[in-house]
C-alpha positions as CSV (number, residue, x, y, z in Angstrom):
1,M,-25.4,5.7,-5.5
2,S,-23.0,3.1,-6.8
3,S,-22.9,-0.4,-5.4
4,P,-19.8,-1.5,-3.5
5,A,-17.5,-3.6,-5.6
6,A,-16.1,-6.8,-4.3
7,P,-13.0,-6.0,-2.3
8,A,-9.6,-7.3,-3.4
9,E,-7.8,-10.0,-1.5
10,P,-6.1,-8.6,1.7
11,T,-2.5,-7.4,1.2
12,V,-0.5,-8.9,4.1
13,F,3.1,-7.7,4.5
14,P,5.7,-9.9,6.2
15,D,6.9,-7.1,8.4
16,V,3.5,-6.3,9.9
17,D,2.7,-7.9,13.2
18,P,0.1,-10.7,12.6
19,A,-1.9,-9.2,15.5
20,H,-2.8,-6.3,13.2
21,L,-5.8,-6.6,10.9
22,P,-4.7,-6.7,7.2
23,V,-5.7,-3.8,4.9
24,F,-8.1,-4.5,2.1
25,F,-7.8,-2.5,-1.1
26,H,-10.4,-1.8,-3.9
27,D,-10.9,0.8,-6.6
28,V,-13.3,3.8,-6.5
29,T,-14.0,6.2,-9.3
30,S,-14.3,9.9,-8.3
31,A,-16.7,12.4,-9.9
32,D,-14.2,13.5,-12.6
33,G,-13.3,9.9,-13.6
34,T,-10.1,9.6,-11.6
35,R,-9.5,6.1,-10.3
36,L,-8.7,6.0,-6.6
37,R,-7.1,3.2,-4.6
38,A,-9.4,3.0,-1.6
39,W,-8.9,0.8,1.5
40,T,-10.7,-0.5,4.5
41,N,-10.0,-2.6,7.6
42,D,-13.4,-4.4,7.3
43,P,-14.6,-5.2,3.8
44,D,-17.4,-7.4,5.0
45,C,-18.8,-5.1,7.7
46,L,-18.0,-7.6,10.5
47,I,-16.7,-5.1,13.0
48,D,-19.5,-4.2,15.5
49,G,-18.9,-0.4,15.6
50,P,-19.4,2.8,13.7
51,T,-17.9,3.7,10.4
52,V,-15.2,6.4,10.3
53,L,-14.0,8.0,7.1
54,L,-10.3,8.7,7.5
55,C,-9.0,11.7,5.6
56,N,-5.4,10.9,5.8
57,G,-2.3,13.1,5.7
58,L,-1.1,14.2,2.2
59,G,0.4,11.2,0.3
60,T,0.3,8.9,3.4
61,N,-1.2,5.5,3.8
62,A,-3.0,3.1,6.1
63,W,0.1,2.2,8.2
64,T,0.2,5.7,9.6
65,A,-2.9,4.9,11.7
66,P,-1.9,1.7,13.6
67,G,-4.6,2.2,16.2
68,L,-7.2,1.6,13.5
69,L,-5.7,-1.6,12.2
70,R,-6.1,-3.7,15.3
71,P,-8.7,-6.5,15.3
72,D,-10.3,-5.1,18.4
73,C,-10.4,-1.4,17.4
74,G,-14.2,-1.4,17.3
75,V,-14.3,1.0,14.3
76,R,-14.9,0.3,10.6
77,V,-12.5,2.5,8.7
78,I,-12.8,3.5,5.1
79,S,-10.2,5.7,3.3
80,W,-8.3,6.2,0.1
81,N,-4.9,7.2,-1.2
82,H,-4.5,10.7,-2.7
83,R,-4.4,11.3,-6.4
84,G,-1.2,10.0,-7.9
85,T,-0.1,8.3,-4.7
86,G,-0.4,4.7,-3.4
87,G,-1.9,3.3,-6.6
88,S,-4.4,6.1,-7.2
89,E,-4.3,7.6,-10.7
90,R,-3.2,11.1,-11.4
91,P,-6.1,13.1,-12.8
92,E,-6.2,14.0,-16.5
93,D,-6.0,17.6,-15.4
94,R,-2.9,17.8,-13.3
95,D,-4.3,20.8,-11.4
96,R,-7.3,18.9,-10.0
97,V,-5.5,18.1,-6.8
98,G,-6.7,20.7,-4.4
99,I,-8.6,20.2,-1.2
100,E,-11.9,20.7,-3.1
101,H,-11.0,17.7,-5.3
102,F,-10.1,15.6,-2.2
103,V,-13.6,16.4,-0.9
104,E,-15.0,14.9,-4.2
105,D,-12.9,11.8,-3.6
106,A,-14.1,11.5,0.0
107,I,-17.7,11.6,-1.2
108,A,-17.0,8.9,-3.8
109,V,-15.5,6.7,-1.1
110,L,-18.6,7.2,1.1
111,D,-20.9,6.5,-1.8
112,H,-19.0,3.4,-2.8
113,A,-19.2,2.0,0.7
114,G,-23.0,2.8,0.9
115,V,-22.5,5.2,3.9
116,E,-24.9,8.1,4.1
117,R,-23.3,9.8,7.2
118,A,-20.1,9.1,8.9
119,T,-17.7,10.5,11.5
120,L,-14.7,12.0,9.8
121,M,-11.2,11.6,11.1
122,G,-8.5,13.8,9.7
123,W,-4.8,13.8,10.1
124,S,-2.5,16.6,9.0
125,M,-3.7,18.0,5.6
126,G,-6.6,15.6,5.9
127,V,-8.1,17.9,8.6
128,N,-8.4,20.5,5.8
129,T,-10.3,18.0,3.7
130,M,-12.5,16.9,6.7
131,F,-13.6,20.4,7.6
132,E,-14.2,21.4,3.9
133,L,-16.3,18.3,3.5
134,A,-18.3,19.2,6.6
135,A,-18.9,22.7,5.3
136,Q,-19.9,21.6,1.8
137,H,-21.9,18.5,2.7
138,P,-23.1,18.8,6.4
139,E,-25.7,16.1,5.7
140,R,-22.9,13.5,5.3
141,V,-21.2,14.2,8.6
142,N,-22.1,13.4,12.2
143,G,-18.8,14.0,13.9
144,L,-15.3,15.4,13.4
145,F,-12.0,14.2,14.9
146,A,-9.0,16.3,14.0
147,V,-5.5,15.0,14.7
148,A,-2.4,17.3,14.2
149,G,-4.1,19.5,11.6
150,V,-6.0,22.8,11.3
151,P,-9.2,23.7,9.3
152,G,-7.4,25.5,6.5
153,D,-4.4,27.7,5.7
154,T,-2.1,25.0,7.1
155,F,1.1,26.4,5.7
156,A,0.6,29.5,7.9
157,T,0.7,27.4,11.0
158,M,3.9,25.5,10.2
159,L,7.1,26.1,12.1
160,A,4.9,27.2,15.1
161,P,7.6,26.2,17.7
162,L,9.9,28.8,16.2
163,G,7.5,31.6,17.0
164,L,7.5,33.1,13.5
165,P,4.7,35.4,12.3
166,K,2.2,33.4,10.2
167,V,2.9,35.4,7.1
168,V,6.6,34.6,7.4
169,S,5.9,30.9,8.2
170,K,3.7,30.6,5.1
171,A,6.2,32.3,2.8
172,V,9.1,30.1,4.1
173,T,7.2,26.8,3.8
174,V,5.6,27.5,0.4
175,N,9.0,28.5,-1.0
176,L,10.6,25.4,0.4
177,A,7.9,23.4,-1.3
178,R,8.5,25.1,-4.6
179,A,12.2,24.4,-4.3
180,A,11.5,20.8,-3.5
181,K,9.2,20.4,-6.5
182,L,11.8,21.9,-8.8
183,S,14.5,19.5,-7.5
184,G,12.1,16.6,-7.3
185,R,13.2,14.8,-10.5
186,A,16.7,14.6,-9.2
187,L,15.7,13.6,-5.7
188,T,13.1,10.9,-6.6
189,P,15.6,8.2,-7.7
190,L,17.3,8.6,-4.3
191,T,14.2,8.7,-2.1
192,T,12.5,5.8,-3.7
193,R,15.5,3.6,-3.1
194,L,16.2,4.5,0.5
195,P,16.4,1.4,2.7
196,V,13.9,2.0,5.5
197,G,13.9,-0.4,8.4
198,P,14.1,-0.2,12.2
199,L,17.5,1.5,12.0
200,G,16.2,4.2,9.6
201,V,13.2,4.8,11.9
202,D,15.6,5.1,14.8
203,L,17.7,7.7,13.0
204,L,14.6,9.7,12.1
205,T,13.4,9.8,15.7
206,R,16.8,11.1,16.8
207,T,16.2,14.3,14.8
208,G,13.2,15.2,16.9
209,F,11.0,15.5,13.8
210,M,9.2,12.3,15.0
211,F,9.4,10.7,18.4
212,P,9.8,6.9,18.7
213,P,6.7,5.1,17.3
214,A,4.8,2.5,19.2
215,D,5.2,0.0,16.4
216,V,8.5,0.3,14.6
217,A,7.6,-2.2,11.9
218,L,4.4,-0.4,10.9
219,A,6.2,3.0,11.0
220,A,8.9,1.6,8.6
221,R,6.2,0.3,6.3
222,A,4.4,3.7,6.4
223,I,7.6,5.5,5.5
224,R,8.5,3.1,2.7
225,E,5.1,3.5,1.2
226,F,5.2,7.3,1.5
227,L,8.6,7.4,-0.3
228,T,7.2,5.6,-3.4
229,T,5.6,8.9,-4.4
230,P,7.8,11.0,-6.7
231,V,9.1,14.0,-4.9
232,E,8.0,16.5,-7.6
233,W,4.4,15.1,-7.6
234,Y,4.2,15.2,-3.8
235,F,5.1,18.9,-3.7
236,H,2.8,19.6,-6.7
237,L,0.0,18.3,-4.4
238,A,1.3,20.2,-1.5
239,L,1.4,23.5,-3.3
240,H,-2.2,23.1,-4.4
241,T,-3.3,22.3,-0.9
242,A,-1.4,25.4,0.4
243,R,-4.1,27.5,-1.4
244,H,-6.8,26.2,0.8
245,P,-8.1,29.1,3.0
246,R,-9.5,28.8,6.5
247,V,-12.9,27.1,6.7
248,S,-15.6,29.0,8.5
249,L,-16.4,27.1,11.7
250,S,-19.6,29.0,12.6
251,A,-21.8,26.3,11.0
252,I,-20.1,23.3,12.6
253,D,-22.7,21.8,14.9
254,V,-21.6,18.2,15.3
255,P,-19.4,16.7,18.1
256,T,-15.8,17.8,17.4
257,A,-12.5,16.9,19.0
258,F,-9.0,18.1,18.4
259,V,-5.8,16.2,19.3
260,A,-2.5,18.0,18.9
261,G,1.1,17.0,19.3
262,R,2.9,19.5,21.6
263,W,6.1,19.5,19.5
264,D,4.4,19.5,16.1
265,V,6.3,21.7,13.6
266,L,3.8,21.1,10.7
267,A,0.5,22.0,12.3
268,G,0.5,24.6,15.1
269,P,-1.1,23.3,18.4
270,R,-2.1,26.9,19.3
271,D,-4.0,27.2,16.1
272,M,-5.7,23.9,16.8
273,A,-6.7,25.1,20.3
274,S,-8.0,28.3,18.8
275,A,-10.2,26.4,16.3
276,A,-11.6,24.3,19.1
277,D,-12.5,27.4,21.0
278,R,-14.6,28.5,18.1
279,I,-16.8,25.4,17.9
280,E,-19.4,24.9,20.6
281,G,-18.7,21.8,22.7
282,A,-15.4,21.0,21.0
283,T,-12.7,19.4,23.0
284,Y,-8.9,19.9,22.7
285,V,-6.2,17.5,24.0
286,E,-2.5,18.2,23.7
287,L,-0.3,15.1,23.8
288,H,3.4,14.7,24.3
289,G,4.2,14.0,20.6
290,T,5.0,15.5,17.2
291,H,3.0,15.7,14.0
292,F,3.1,11.9,13.9
293,V,1.3,11.5,17.2
294,M,-1.0,8.8,15.6
295,M,2.1,6.5,15.3
296,E,3.7,7.7,18.6
297,R,0.6,7.5,20.8
298,P,-1.8,5.2,19.0
299,E,-3.5,3.9,22.1
300,R,-4.3,7.3,23.5
301,V,-5.5,8.7,20.1
302,H,-7.7,5.6,19.8
303,E,-9.2,6.2,23.2
304,L,-9.9,9.8,22.3
305,L,-11.6,8.8,19.1
306,L,-13.8,6.4,21.0
307,E,-14.7,9.2,23.4
308,L,-15.8,11.3,20.5
309,L,-17.8,8.5,18.9
310,A,-19.6,8.1,22.2
311,R,-20.9,11.7,21.8
312,V,-22.1,11.2,18.2
313,P,-25.8,10.7,18.0
């Protein structure tokens, strides 16, 4: 197991509320040699609480989880940015960007931090990674906390509020992703220059795709960071993750909780509830929110995470 490297100086952004704990970045090398930009809220292990490995949404960043950035959150968080996003390298083999490769990255982050077992928290496509890791390496996992995501075959659960058959939903969303990838080179110069501030966040919430966030400054930071990823690369990642099948839940025997957004169009709440029903003792809570419920209801999501951690041996 590799020894943890000295963390970099904290990156503090002027538009982040000083009451929030800064994010500390460092580099981790995955099994295939890809350099990852990893991050933590507690480089010196000063927080008196358990360690949670955050498997974040595809191409997203620390500022999508404001409930875990508070000084009093009581949780040490370790995480990383996906391959080719947020300062992480693209792999030499461009096709090593599937869920199975994200699992390798998660293991590298755990090893680098010297953590033998951790509770996993997943958001969006990170829920796929979380359950795949639990299936492949059950000895590294002592609890699972799934937010707005399903354990595999995510694209088939998208557009759930429209009531489309799963086969239709998957065909529509995969083809939209292909079209976005093809047009990505033309779109990237526009998306990377979009001015995102409180007004931009307000306009986004008026579409209904996301409800008003609890912290507008952090939401704006999260969106700006997300938009630094070239469009064609993001959808290259998305199309590879779309191949990830459903994970068998029969062997899951650790405390598990699901938190869904009632108006989520990217991860069907019914499919999350169905997954919870298939795991003994799992809990399911549906909140008034969208796919971005971590930013909309951070206090409640944090409370539910602490409730799960209280059940972890």
